[in-house]
Biopython code that builds the backbone (N, CA, C, O; Angstrom):
import numpy as np
from Bio.PDB.StructureBuilder import StructureBuilder

atoms = [
    (1, "MET", "N", (140.339, 128.069, 4.053)),
    (1, "MET", "CA", (139.061, 127.425, 3.350)),
    (1, "MET", "C", (138.804, 125.935, 3.754)),
    (1, "MET", "O", (139.758, 125.258, 4.138)),
    (2, "SER", "N", (137.816, 125.516, 3.695)),
    (2, "SER", "CA", (137.581, 124.380, 3.826)),
    (2, "SER", "C", (137.693, 123.146, 3.490)),
    (2, "SER", "O", (136.916, 122.845, 2.584)),
    (3, "ALA", "N", (138.764, 121.778, 4.089)),
    (3, "ALA", "CA", (139.436, 120.941, 3.204)),
    (3, "ALA", "C", (138.355, 119.964, 3.468)),
    (3, "ALA", "O", (137.597, 119.937, 4.437)),
    (4, "ILE", "N", (138.426, 118.809, 1.999)),
    (4, "ILE", "CA", (137.552, 117.953, 1.580)),
    (4, "ILE", "C", (138.138, 116.890, 2.581)),
    (4, "ILE", "O", (139.362, 116.800, 2.667)),
    (5, "THR", "N", (137.493, 116.247, 3.187)),
    (5, "THR", "CA", (138.104, 114.627, 3.927)),
    (5, "THR", "C", (138.099, 113.917, 3.094)),
    (5, "THR", "O", (137.800, 114.150, 1.923)),
    (6, "ARG", "N", (138.527, 112.648, 3.704)),
    (6, "ARG", "CA", (138.623, 111.531, 2.757)),
    (6, "ARG", "C", (136.918, 110.489, 2.687)),
    (6, "ARG", "O", (136.528, 109.603, 1.926)),
    (7, "GLU", "N", (136.359, 111.109, 3.771)),
    (7, "GLU", "CA", (134.963, 110.452, 4.269)),
    (7, "GLU", "C", (134.404, 111.327, 3.006)),
    (7, "GLU", "O", (134.051, 110.547, 2.121)),
    (8, "ASP", "N", (134.212, 112.668, 2.641)),
    (8, "ASP", "CA", (133.588, 113.402, 1.953)),
    (8, "ASP", "C", (134.198, 112.742, 0.489)),
    (8, "ASP", "O", (133.332, 112.915, -0.369)),
    (9, "VAL", "N", (135.008, 112.270, 0.100)),
    (9, "VAL", "CA", (135.057, 111.627, -0.938)),
    (9, "VAL", "C", (134.869, 110.269, -0.973)),
    (9, "VAL", "O", (134.541, 109.748, -2.040)),
    (10, "ALA", "N", (134.996, 109.717, -0.146)),
    (10, "ALA", "CA", (134.093, 108.356, -0.125)),
    (10, "ALA", "C", (132.596, 108.343, -0.639)),
    (10, "ALA", "O", (132.301, 107.707, -1.651)),
    (11, "ARG", "N", (131.793, 108.958, -0.021)),
    (11, "ARG", "CA", (130.663, 109.663, 0.239)),
    (11, "ARG", "C", (129.947, 109.923, -1.431)),
    (11, "ARG", "O", (128.938, 109.425, -1.930)),
    (12, "LEU", "N", (131.199, 111.156, -2.138)),
    (12, "LEU", "CA", (131.335, 111.385, -3.504)),
    (12, "LEU", "C", (131.079, 110.368, -4.496)),
    (12, "LEU", "O", (130.336, 110.421, -5.476)),
    (13, "GLY", "N", (132.108, 109.065, -3.915)),
    (13, "GLY", "CA", (132.420, 108.008, -4.725)),
    (13, "GLY", "C", (131.170, 106.923, -4.645)),
    (13, "GLY", "O", (130.837, 106.144, -5.538)),
    (14, "ALA", "N", (130.538, 107.085, -3.281)),
    (14, "ALA", "CA", (129.330, 106.007, -3.424)),
    (14, "ALA", "C", (128.644, 106.412, -3.965)),
    (14, "ALA", "O", (128.182, 105.656, -4.820)),
    (15, "LEU", "N", (127.979, 108.026, -3.906)),
    (15, "LEU", "CA", (126.853, 108.506, -4.821)),
    (15, "LEU", "C", (126.888, 108.049, -6.359)),
    (15, "LEU", "O", (125.867, 107.813, -7.006)),
    (16, "ALA", "N", (128.100, 107.961, -6.825)),
    (16, "ALA", "CA", (128.677, 108.023, -8.478)),
    (16, "ALA", "C", (129.055, 106.931, -8.595)),
    (16, "ALA", "O", (129.451, 106.721, -9.742)),
    (17, "ARG", "N", (129.174, 105.629, -7.578)),
    (17, "ARG", "CA", (128.990, 104.086, -7.877)),
    (17, "ARG", "C", (130.268, 104.056, -8.179)),
    (17, "ARG", "O", (130.515, 103.223, -9.050)),
    (18, "ILE", "N", (131.487, 104.848, -7.660)),
    (18, "ILE", "CA", (132.730, 104.380, -7.953)),
    (18, "ILE", "C", (133.747, 103.754, -6.922)),
    (18, "ILE", "O", (133.896, 104.266, -5.813)),
    (19, "HIS", "N", (134.230, 102.975, -7.198)),
    (19, "HIS", "CA", (134.979, 102.286, -5.802)),
    (19, "HIS", "C", (135.978, 102.892, -5.884)),
    (19, "HIS", "O", (136.487, 103.189, -6.964)),
    (20, "LEU", "N", (136.420, 103.171, -4.841)),
    (20, "LEU", "CA", (137.831, 104.029, -4.735)),
    (20, "LEU", "C", (138.836, 103.394, -3.805)),
    (20, "LEU", "O", (138.452, 103.100, -2.673)),
    (21, "THR", "N", (139.819, 103.203, -4.089)),
    (21, "THR", "CA", (140.812, 102.627, -3.252)),
    (21, "THR", "C", (141.532, 103.593, -1.851)),
    (21, "THR", "O", (141.715, 104.802, -1.991)),
    (22, "ASP", "N", (141.825, 103.001, -0.778)),
    (22, "ASP", "CA", (142.527, 104.015, 0.005)),
    (22, "ASP", "C", (143.399, 104.978, -0.347)),
    (22, "ASP", "O", (143.474, 106.009, 0.320)),
    (23, "GLY", "N", (144.061, 104.797, -1.284)),
    (23, "GLY", "CA", (145.091, 105.528, -1.992)),
    (23, "GLY", "C", (144.391, 106.913, -2.355)),
    (23, "GLY", "O", (144.553, 108.067, -1.959)),
    (24, "GLU", "N", (143.421, 106.214, -3.412)),
    (24, "GLU", "CA", (142.903, 107.293, -4.227)),
    (24, "GLU", "C", (141.847, 107.725, -3.286)),
    (24, "GLU", "O", (140.995, 108.280, -3.980)),
    (25, "LEU", "N", (141.574, 107.738, -2.347)),
    (25, "LEU", "CA", (140.726, 108.258, -1.107)),
    (25, "LEU", "C", (142.013, 109.330, -0.841)),
    (25, "LEU", "O", (141.673, 110.324, -1.484)),
    (26, "ASP", "N", (142.894, 109.526, -0.416)),
    (26, "ASP", "CA", (143.634, 110.416, -0.266)),
    (26, "ASP", "C", (144.279, 111.455, -1.157)),
    (26, "ASP", "O", (144.670, 112.555, -0.768)),
    (27, "VAL", "N", (144.349, 110.993, -2.384)),
    (27, "VAL", "CA", (144.893, 111.611, -3.205)),
    (27, "VAL", "C", (144.130, 112.751, -4.125)),
    (27, "VAL", "O", (144.548, 113.693, -4.799)),
    (28, "LEU", "N", (142.669, 112.169, -3.806)),
    (28, "LEU", "CA", (141.318, 112.740, -4.300)),
    (28, "LEU", "C", (141.083, 114.134, -3.294)),
    (28, "LEU", "O", (140.758, 115.276, -3.617)),
    (29, "ALA", "N", (141.377, 113.564, -1.984)),
    (29, "ALA", "CA", (140.663, 114.658, -1.105)),
    (29, "ALA", "C", (141.597, 115.859, -1.217)),
    (29, "ALA", "O", (141.233, 117.029, -1.340)),
    (30, "GLY", "N", (142.971, 115.368, -1.152)),
    (30, "GLY", "CA", (144.250, 116.918, -1.596)),
    (30, "GLY", "C", (143.910, 117.391, -3.064)),
    (30, "GLY", "O", (144.215, 118.565, -3.273)),
    (31, "GLN", "N", (143.315, 116.684, -4.164)),
    (31, "GLN", "CA", (143.265, 117.428, -5.283)),
    (31, "GLN", "C", (142.272, 118.277, -5.017)),
    (31, "GLN", "O", (142.572, 119.446, -5.263)),
    (32, "LEU", "N", (140.598, 118.012, -4.371)),
    (32, "LEU", "CA", (139.919, 118.641, -4.268)),
    (32, "LEU", "C", (139.303, 119.797, -3.646)),
    (32, "LEU", "O", (138.385, 120.555, -3.959)),
    (33, "THR", "N", (140.498, 119.640, -2.179)),
    (33, "THR", "CA", (140.774, 120.639, -1.623)),
    (33, "THR", "C", (141.238, 121.731, -2.413)),
    (33, "THR", "O", (141.000, 122.878, -2.035)),
    (34, "ALA", "N", (141.872, 121.516, -3.466)),
    (34, "ALA", "CA", (142.844, 122.551, -3.889)),
    (34, "ALA", "C", (141.879, 123.146, -5.018)),
    (34, "ALA", "O", (141.982, 124.350, -5.251)),
    (35, "ILE", "N", (140.961, 122.398, -5.727)),
    (35, "ILE", "CA", (140.325, 122.837, -6.883)),
    (35, "ILE", "C", (139.175, 123.781, -5.741)),
    (35, "ILE", "O", (138.690, 124.857, -6.093)),
    (36, "VAL", "N", (138.990, 123.379, -4.877)),
    (36, "VAL", "CA", (137.993, 124.110, -4.411)),
    (36, "VAL", "C", (138.202, 125.291, -3.762)),
    (36, "VAL", "O", (137.305, 126.133, -3.815)),
    (37, "ASP", "N", (139.556, 125.606, -2.948)),
    (37, "ASP", "CA", (140.382, 126.472, -2.899)),
    (37, "ASP", "C", (140.786, 127.669, -3.848)),
    (37, "ASP", "O", (140.651, 128.853, -3.542)),
    (38, "ALA", "N", (141.357, 127.147, -5.177)),
    (38, "ALA", "CA", (141.334, 128.166, -6.668)),
    (38, "ALA", "C", (139.853, 128.909, -6.746)),
    (38, "ALA", "O", (139.527, 130.095, -6.702)),
    (39, "VAL", "N", (139.075, 127.625, -6.888)),
    (39, "VAL", "CA", (137.906, 128.292, -7.168)),
    (39, "VAL", "C", (137.210, 129.369, -6.063)),
    (39, "VAL", "O", (136.462, 130.303, -6.351)),
    (40, "ALA", "N", (137.567, 129.061, -5.020)),
    (40, "ALA", "CA", (137.313, 130.180, -3.872)),
    (40, "ALA", "C", (138.063, 131.638, -4.457)),
    (40, "ALA", "O", (137.384, 132.630, -4.721)),
    (41, "VAL", "N", (139.288, 131.611, -4.585)),
    (41, "VAL", "CA", (140.264, 132.780, -5.071)),
    (41, "VAL", "C", (139.886, 133.290, -6.228)),
    (41, "VAL", "O", (140.277, 134.436, -6.449)),
    (42, "VAL", "N", (139.163, 132.711, -7.125)),
    (42, "VAL", "CA", (138.703, 133.268, -8.160)),
    (42, "VAL", "C", (137.351, 133.868, -8.182)),
    (42, "VAL", "O", (137.067, 134.957, -8.680)),
    (43, "SER", "N", (136.497, 132.996, -7.554)),
    (43, "SER", "CA", (135.006, 133.830, -6.884)),
    (43, "SER", "C", (135.283, 134.946, -6.013)),
    (43, "SER", "O", (134.212, 135.485, -5.733)),
    (44, "SER", "N", (136.232, 135.509, -5.480)),
    (44, "SER", "CA", (136.351, 136.594, -4.588)),
    (44, "SER", "C", (137.039, 137.844, -5.010)),
    (44, "SER", "O", (137.205, 138.838, -4.303)),
    (45, "ALA", "N", (137.491, 137.653, -6.472)),
    (45, "ALA", "CA", (137.905, 138.364, -7.687)),
    (45, "ALA", "C", (136.648, 139.304, -7.517)),
    (45, "ALA", "O", (136.657, 140.413, -6.983)),
    (46, "VAL", "N", (135.834, 138.814, -7.934)),
    (46, "VAL", "CA", (134.557, 138.965, -8.850)),
    (46, "VAL", "C", (133.360, 139.485, -7.545)),
    (46, "VAL", "O", (133.089, 138.800, -6.559)),
    (47, "ASP", "N", (132.796, 140.799, -7.849)),
    (47, "ASP", "CA", (132.191, 141.473, -7.077)),
    (47, "ASP", "C", (131.008, 142.303, -8.153)),
    (47, "ASP", "O", (131.228, 142.561, -9.337)),
    (48, "ASP", "N", (130.071, 142.543, -7.598)),
    (48, "ASP", "CA", (128.429, 142.982, -8.155)),
    (48, "ASP", "C", (128.933, 144.119, -9.294)),
    (48, "ASP", "O", (128.063, 144.715, -9.929)),
    (49, "SER", "N", (130.095, 144.352, -9.495)),
    (49, "SER", "CA", (130.122, 145.713, -10.596)),
    (49, "SER", "C", (131.438, 145.150, -11.790)),
    (49, "SER", "O", (131.863, 145.788, -12.753)),
    (50, "THR", "N", (131.856, 143.784, -11.332)),
    (50, "THR", "CA", (132.293, 143.014, -12.491)),
    (50, "THR", "C", (131.329, 142.387, -13.501)),
    (50, "THR", "O", (130.497, 141.519, -13.238)),
    (51, "PRO", "N", (131.570, 142.983, -14.765)),
    (51, "PRO", "CA", (130.668, 142.922, -15.775)),
    (51, "PRO", "C", (130.731, 141.310, -16.322)),
    (51, "PRO", "O", (131.912, 141.087, -16.590)),
    (52, "ALA", "N", (129.870, 140.058, -16.597)),
    (52, "ALA", "CA", (129.963, 139.262, -17.386)),
    (52, "ALA", "C", (130.911, 139.076, -18.280)),
    (52, "ALA", "O", (131.020, 140.108, -18.943)),
    (53, "THR", "N", (131.884, 138.005, -18.729)),
    (53, "THR", "CA", (132.577, 137.858, -19.634)),
    (53, "THR", "C", (132.207, 136.460, -20.460)),
    (53, "THR", "O", (133.046, 135.750, -21.015)),
    (54, "SER", "N", (130.958, 136.247, -20.427)),
    (54, "SER", "CA", (130.664, 134.884, -21.031)),
    (54, "SER", "C", (131.385, 135.311, -22.912)),
    (54, "SER", "O", (132.229, 134.675, -23.543)),
    (55, "HIS", "N", (130.893, 136.145, -23.184)),
    (55, "HIS", "CA", (130.865, 136.777, -24.842)),
    (55, "HIS", "C", (131.697, 138.202, -24.588)),
    (55, "HIS", "O", (131.102, 139.243, -24.866)),
    (56, "PRO", "N", (132.761, 138.260, -24.181)),
    (56, "PRO", "CA", (133.614, 139.594, -23.937)),
    (56, "PRO", "C", (133.374, 140.277, -25.513)),
    (56, "PRO", "O", (133.316, 141.505, -25.559)),
    (57, "ILE", "N", (133.269, 139.690, -26.483)),
    (57, "ILE", "CA", (132.982, 140.819, -27.721)),
    (57, "ILE", "C", (131.072, 140.511, -28.011)),
    (57, "ILE", "O", (130.225, 139.646, -28.232)),
    (58, "PRO", "N", (131.235, 141.531, -27.860)),
    (58, "PRO", "CA", (129.045, 141.666, -28.391)),
    (58, "PRO", "C", (128.842, 140.905, -29.651)),
    (58, "PRO", "O", (129.394, 141.197, -30.712)),
    (59, "LEU", "N", (127.770, 139.608, -29.426)),
    (59, "LEU", "CA", (126.934, 139.149, -30.412)),
    (59, "LEU", "C", (125.872, 139.853, -31.142)),
    (59, "LEU", "O", (124.903, 140.472, -30.700)),
    (60, "THR", "N", (126.352, 139.576, -32.672)),
    (60, "THR", "CA", (124.954, 139.840, -33.297)),
    (60, "THR", "C", (124.326, 138.948, -34.121)),
    (60, "THR", "O", (125.075, 138.311, -34.861)),
    (61, "ASN", "N", (123.062, 138.714, -34.198)),
    (61, "ASN", "CA", (122.828, 137.632, -35.149)),
    (61, "ASN", "C", (122.651, 139.083, -36.585)),
    (61, "ASN", "O", (122.342, 140.275, -36.574)),
    (62, "VAL", "N", (123.057, 138.066, -37.646)),
    (62, "VAL", "CA", (122.436, 138.551, -39.139)),
    (62, "VAL", "C", (121.861, 137.936, -39.429)),
    (62, "VAL", "O", (122.280, 136.794, -39.618)),
    (63, "PHE", "N", (120.293, 138.305, -39.704)),
    (63, "PHE", "CA", (119.097, 137.469, -40.495)),
    (63, "PHE", "C", (118.826, 138.119, -42.139)),
    (63, "PHE", "O", (118.664, 139.238, -42.625)),
    (64, "ARG", "N", (118.860, 137.283, -42.435)),
    (64, "ARG", "CA", (117.853, 137.795, -43.525)),
    (64, "ARG", "C", (116.587, 137.544, -43.917)),
    (64, "ARG", "O", (116.034, 136.589, -43.372)),
    (65, "PRO", "N", (115.875, 138.278, -44.879)),
    (65, "PRO", "CA", (114.806, 138.272, -44.883)),
    (65, "PRO", "C", (113.954, 136.957, -45.309)),
    (65, "PRO", "O", (114.406, 136.502, -46.360)),
    (66, "ASP", "N", (112.773, 136.153, -44.769)),
    (66, "ASP", "CA", (112.221, 134.851, -45.195)),
    (66, "ASP", "C", (111.511, 135.332, -46.134)),
    (66, "ASP", "O", (110.588, 136.070, -45.789)),
    (67, "THR", "N", (111.678, 135.118, -47.322)),
    (67, "THR", "CA", (111.097, 134.963, -48.558)),
    (67, "THR", "C", (110.516, 133.362, -49.325)),
    (67, "THR", "O", (111.295, 132.414, -49.425)),
    (68, "VAL", "N", (109.446, 133.304, -49.683)),
    (68, "VAL", "CA", (108.933, 132.486, -50.075)),
    (68, "VAL", "C", (109.574, 132.410, -52.021)),
    (68, "VAL", "O", (109.573, 133.451, -52.678)),
    (69, "THR", "N", (109.913, 131.456, -52.468)),
    (69, "THR", "CA", (110.829, 131.196, -53.814)),
    (69, "THR", "C", (110.070, 129.720, -53.966)),
    (69, "THR", "O", (109.722, 128.886, -53.130)),
    (70, "ALA", "N", (109.972, 129.784, -55.454)),
    (70, "ALA", "CA", (109.830, 128.174, -56.239)),
    (70, "ALA", "C", (111.092, 127.356, -55.654)),
    (70, "ALA", "O", (112.246, 127.673, -55.367)),
    (71, "SER", "N", (110.351, 126.166, -55.609)),
    (71, "SER", "CA", (111.075, 125.221, -54.995)),
    (71, "SER", "C", (110.955, 124.016, -56.562)),
    (71, "SER", "O", (110.167, 123.991, -57.507)),
    (72, "LEU", "N", (112.035, 123.240, -56.230)),
    (72, "LEU", "CA", (112.071, 121.690, -57.398)),
    (72, "LEU", "C", (110.635, 121.098, -57.051)),
    (72, "LEU", "O", (109.976, 121.294, -56.029)),
    (73, "SER", "N", (110.380, 120.476, -57.943)),
    (73, "SER", "CA", (109.237, 119.395, -57.989)),
    (73, "SER", "C", (109.652, 118.146, -57.798)),
    (73, "SER", "O", (110.877, 118.046, -57.856)),
    (74, "ARG", "N", (109.104, 117.205, -57.603)),
    (74, "ARG", "CA", (109.178, 115.863, -56.977)),
    (74, "ARG", "C", (110.493, 115.036, -58.418)),
    (74, "ARG", "O", (111.635, 114.609, -58.250)),
    (75, "ALA", "N", (109.785, 115.102, -59.492)),
    (75, "ALA", "CA", (110.340, 114.466, -60.722)),
    (75, "ALA", "C", (111.815, 115.900, -60.493)),
    (75, "ALA", "O", (112.941, 115.452, -60.276)),
    (76, "GLU", "N", (111.699, 117.008, -60.544)),
    (76, "GLU", "CA", (113.157, 117.665, -60.838)),
    (76, "GLU", "C", (114.011, 117.326, -59.894)),
    (76, "GLU", "O", (115.198, 117.345, -60.219)),
    (77, "ALA", "N", (113.594, 116.849, -58.216)),
    (77, "ALA", "CA", (114.717, 116.783, -57.407)),
    (77, "ALA", "C", (115.229, 115.302, -58.017)),
    (77, "ALA", "O", (116.391, 115.129, -58.384)),
    (78, "LEU", "N", (114.017, 114.077, -58.082)),
    (78, "LEU", "CA", (114.620, 112.852, -58.894)),
    (78, "LEU", "C", (115.277, 112.661, -59.568)),
    (78, "LEU", "O", (116.210, 111.859, -59.558)),
    (79, "SER", "N", (114.762, 113.726, -60.708)),
    (79, "SER", "CA", (115.818, 113.554, -61.953)),
    (79, "SER", "C", (117.139, 113.425, -62.146)),
    (79, "SER", "O", (117.605, 113.048, -63.222)),
    (80, "SER", "N", (118.065, 113.818, -60.806)),
    (80, "SER", "CA", (119.132, 113.781, -60.518)),
    (80, "SER", "C", (119.634, 112.485, -59.255)),
    (80, "SER", "O", (120.675, 112.340, -58.613)),
    (81, "ALA", "N", (118.796, 111.976, -59.286)),
    (81, "ALA", "CA", (119.391, 110.620, -58.180)),
    (81, "ALA", "C", (119.496, 109.664, -58.775)),
    (81, "ALA", "O", (118.612, 109.384, -59.584)),
    (82, "PRO", "N", (120.967, 108.540, -58.541)),
    (82, "PRO", "CA", (121.230, 107.581, -59.061)),
    (82, "PRO", "C", (120.094, 106.703, -58.858)),
    (82, "PRO", "O", (120.239, 105.714, -59.576)),
    (83, "ALA", "N", (118.831, 106.639, -58.058)),
    (83, "ALA", "CA", (118.222, 105.760, -57.897)),
    (83, "ALA", "C", (116.894, 106.190, -57.152)),
    (83, "ALA", "O", (116.907, 106.974, -56.203)),
    (84, "ASP", "N", (115.724, 105.599, -57.673)),
    (84, "ASP", "CA", (114.295, 106.140, -56.970)),
    (84, "ASP", "C", (113.477, 105.000, -57.358)),
    (84, "ASP", "O", (113.374, 104.201, -58.290)),
    (85, "GLN", "N", (112.817, 105.337, -55.979)),
    (85, "GLN", "CA", (111.558, 103.936, -55.897)),
    (85, "GLN", "C", (110.445, 104.768, -55.149)),
    (85, "GLN", "O", (110.371, 105.232, -54.011)),
    (86, "ASP", "N", (109.520, 104.767, -56.365)),
    (86, "ASP", "CA", (107.967, 104.961, -55.528)),
    (86, "ASP", "C", (108.219, 106.348, -55.111)),
    (86, "ASP", "O", (108.030, 106.594, -53.920)),
    (87, "GLY", "N", (108.648, 107.386, -55.954)),
    (87, "GLY", "CA", (108.815, 108.663, -55.874)),
    (87, "GLY", "C", (109.524, 109.214, -54.888)),
    (87, "GLY", "O", (109.115, 110.335, -54.584)),
    (88, "GLN", "N", (110.698, 108.720, -54.107)),
    (88, "GLN", "CA", (111.463, 108.749, -53.125)),
    (88, "GLN", "C", (113.083, 108.257, -53.485)),
    (88, "GLN", "O", (113.261, 107.368, -54.318)),
    (89, "PHE", "N", (113.940, 108.742, -52.967)),
    (89, "PHE", "CA", (115.638, 108.314, -53.226)),
    (89, "PHE", "C", (115.395, 107.159, -52.869)),
    (89, "PHE", "O", (114.566, 106.818, -52.024)),
    (90, "ARG", "N", (116.393, 106.203, -53.746)),
    (90, "ARG", "CA", (116.565, 105.211, -53.338)),
    (90, "ARG", "C", (118.419, 104.867, -53.069)),
    (90, "ARG", "O", (119.395, 104.836, -53.820)),
    (91, "VAL", "N", (118.189, 104.640, -51.506)),
    (91, "VAL", "CA", (119.368, 104.753, -50.974)),
    (91, "VAL", "C", (120.151, 102.901, -50.935)),
    (91, "VAL", "O", (119.438, 101.939, -50.651)),
    (92, "PRO", "N", (121.563, 102.758, -51.251)),
    (92, "PRO", "CA", (121.914, 101.487, -50.306)),
    (92, "PRO", "C", (121.685, 100.821, -49.133)),
    (92, "PRO", "O", (121.740, 101.646, -48.221)),
    (93, "GLN", "N", (121.470, 99.791, -48.747)),
    (93, "GLN", "CA", (120.600, 99.204, -47.378)),
    (93, "GLN", "C", (122.263, 99.454, -46.540)),
    (93, "GLN", "O", (123.172, 99.100, -47.291)),
    (94, "ILE", "N", (122.609, 99.825, -45.579)),
    (94, "ILE", "CA", (123.645, 99.962, -44.644)),
    (94, "ILE", "C", (123.541, 99.374, -43.632)),
    (94, "ILE", "O", (124.662, 99.048, -43.240)),
    (95, "LEU", "N", (122.701, 99.027, -42.924)),
    (95, "LEU", "CA", (122.481, 98.383, -41.415)),
    (95, "LEU", "C", (121.817, 96.992, -41.308)),
    (95, "LEU", "O", (121.342, 96.558, -40.259)),
    (96, "GLY", "N", (121.827, 96.303, -42.539)),
    (96, "GLY", "CA", (121.558, 94.977, -42.445)),
    (96, "GLY", "C", (119.832, 94.962, -42.061)),
    (96, "GLY", "O", (119.170, 94.175, -41.384)),
    (97, "GLU", "N", (119.527, 95.964, -42.673)),
    (97, "GLU", "CA", (117.790, 95.287, -42.203)),
    (97, "GLU", "C", (117.507, 95.201, -43.198)),
    (97, "GLU", "O", (117.995, 95.597, -44.257)),
    (98, "GLU", "N", (116.387, 94.479, -42.849)),
    (98, "GLU", "CA", (115.319, 93.627, -43.653)),
    (98, "GLU", "C", (114.593, 94.630, -44.557)),
    (98, "GLU", "O", (114.206, 95.688, -44.061)),
    (99, "PRO", "N", (114.398, 94.379, -45.778)),
    (99, "PRO", "CA", (114.026, 95.800, -46.682)),
    (99, "PRO", "C", (111.990, 95.280, -46.259)),
    (99, "PRO", "O", (111.073, 95.987, -46.678)),
]
sb = StructureBuilder()
sb.init_structure("model")
sb.init_model(0)
sb.init_chain("A")
sb.init_seg("    ")
for serial, (resi, resn, name, xyz) in enumerate(atoms, 1):
    if name == "N":
        sb.init_residue(resn, " ", resi, " ")
    sb.init_atom(name, np.array(xyz, "f"), 0.0, 1.0, " ", f" {name:<3s}", serial, name[0])
structure = sb.get_structure()
């Protein structure tokens, strides 16, 4: 497998605008090499005959019919509101905004 060098890690850090110390470059180079090797091992276990397993159990959507029903009038909706103003729900100010 290919090893990731300190220079590769330094380049990635520069692209991500992350300052990395010399010690971090050494540690990350080893860790990223191990990650790339692990991904290569997993990738080698899969071939064209392996089914995708993002959802090992088949998913089925359950839909109900979309039927039009009667809805509340504005007066009925506002009748249980603690406060209303100009035909709308009135709620307490929470963000310090000007009224």
